[in-house]
N, C-alpha and C positions, 0 to 999 in steps of 0.2 A: 331554547337554543337559538342564538342569532347567527349571523353570517360570520365566516372567518374573515378577519380584516385584510388578509393578504394571501394570495397564492404565489408561492415562490419556489423555484428550483435552482440549485447551484450546480454547475458542471465544472469539474476540475480540468485545468488545461495541463497536459503533460509537458515535460521540459522541452522535447524536440518538436513541439507544435507552436506555430505562431498564428494568433487570431487578430483579425482586423475588423472593426465594426465601423460602418459608415451608415449611420441611421439604423435602419432595420435590415441592411444588407450585410451578411456575415460571410467573411472570406477566411478560410482555414488553410494554412500551408503546413505540410509535413514532409517526411522523408519520401513518401510515395507520390506526392503531387499536391495539387491545389484544387479546392472546391469552393464555389461561391453560390450562395442561395439568398434569394430576396424574400424576406418575411414581412414586407410592407403591407400585405393584405391582412395580416393579423392585428389584433388590438393589444397584444402584450408588449411590455417594455423589455428591451434587451440592453444590458450594459455589462461592461467588463471592469473588474476590480481585482487587484493582486492575485493573479494566476487563477481566476475564476470567471466564468460567464454566468450572469444572473438573469434569469427569465422570470418576470413577475407581473402581477396585475393586482391592483388594490380594490377591495370590496368586490370580489368576483362572484358571479352566479355560476351555475353548473357548466355552462358553455365556455366561460372564460377560464375556469379551472382546467377544463379539458384542453383548451388551446395552449395553456402554459406547459402542460405535460407533453403535448404533441411537438411544440417547437423545441423543447429541451431534448426530446428523443431524436429529432432531426439533427440537432447540433452534436449529440453524442455519436450518432451514426457517421456524421461528417468527420469527427475526430478519429473514430475507429478506421474509417476509410483511408485517411491520409497516413495513418501509422501502420495498420495491418493489411488493409485491402479486404475485398470480399471475393469469395470463390464459391460458385454454384456448380455442382456436378450433375449431369443428366445422363441417363442410360438409354441407349438405342435398343428397343425391344421389338422383335417381329417373330411371327410364327407362320405367316402365309407367304409373303413375298419378301425376299431380302432387299432392303433399300439402302441407298448410299446417301451420306450427308457430307457436304463440303462447304467451305467458306469462300465466297467470292466478293471481295470488297466489303460493302456494308450489308450483305445479304447472306443468308444460309440457304443453300439449295438442297432440297430433299427430293431425290429421284427414285422412281419405281415404288413409291409408297402405295401399297395395296394393288400393285400392278398398273397404276395409272400412267398414262403416257406423258401427261403434262407434269413438269416438276412443281412441287410446292415450295413457296418462298417465305422465309421469315426474316424480318428486318433486325439488324443489330442496332440497338438504341444507344445514342450518345457515343462515349468513348470506351464502351465495354469491349474486351478482347475475347474472341471465341476461337477455340481450337478443338479439333476432332482427333482423338487418339483411340484407335480400335473402336469399341462400341461405347465409348464415353465422349460426351460433349462437355467441355470445360469452359465456363464463362468467368472471366476475371475483370475486376475494375475497382476504382476507389469510391464510386458513387453507388450506394445500395439500390437506388431507384433505377439507374441505368442497367445494372446487372439483373435485377429482378424483372424489369420490363422485357429485357432480351430473352430471359428464360420463359416468361409468359408467352412471348411471340412464338418461340420454338414449339412450346406445348400446344398452342392454339393452331399452329400450322399442321400438326399431325392429328388433329381432332377427327374422330370418325363419327359420321352421322348416319342414321337409318340402318344401322346394323346392331346386332346383339353385343353389348360391351363385354359380356362374359366369354364370348367366343373370339371376338376381334379385339385383342388387347395390344395390337401393334401401336407403336408410337414412340415418343421420346419423353421420358419421365424424369422429374427432379428427384434425386435420392440423397443428396448431401448439400448442406449449406455451410460453408466455412469450417469444414472439419467436423460438423455435427450431423450424424445420419438422421434423416427424418422419416425413414420407412416405418 
């Protein structure tokens, strides 16, 4: 068995989405907004032809095949973001000290976590929007990387060290991604 002569992925462009290619810089505009990503650090070729984006590499090895799939997945997520958007839902859980969560500018302030006097702070990444409704923290945005990083920052801010995790389960936990429960 020899090498596959070409690694290629084709991504359909929906009707309400506009794609602009400038070398390896991909800009996608849709009803919810615009996302631009630079793929110039990759070795794959990106081109557009009749309502499709084609990501390919000729005579690929294992690593080049993986890069083709990764870049195609990024572009698919960009298209999904400008058409549907991404929503992550997190639940506020406490059993020892009730704590409060509020949004101030580009920061999420977590007060009275485990009875601590100093508030814990998590950064909102990029253009993600965060809202607190009851014991739910809802993160929305068109870029999956910004939404996911914001959720990770919130989760990391409520991490408990040096205590038994079976007893101290206080924190803010991700329970739903875009309408799909992950519990």
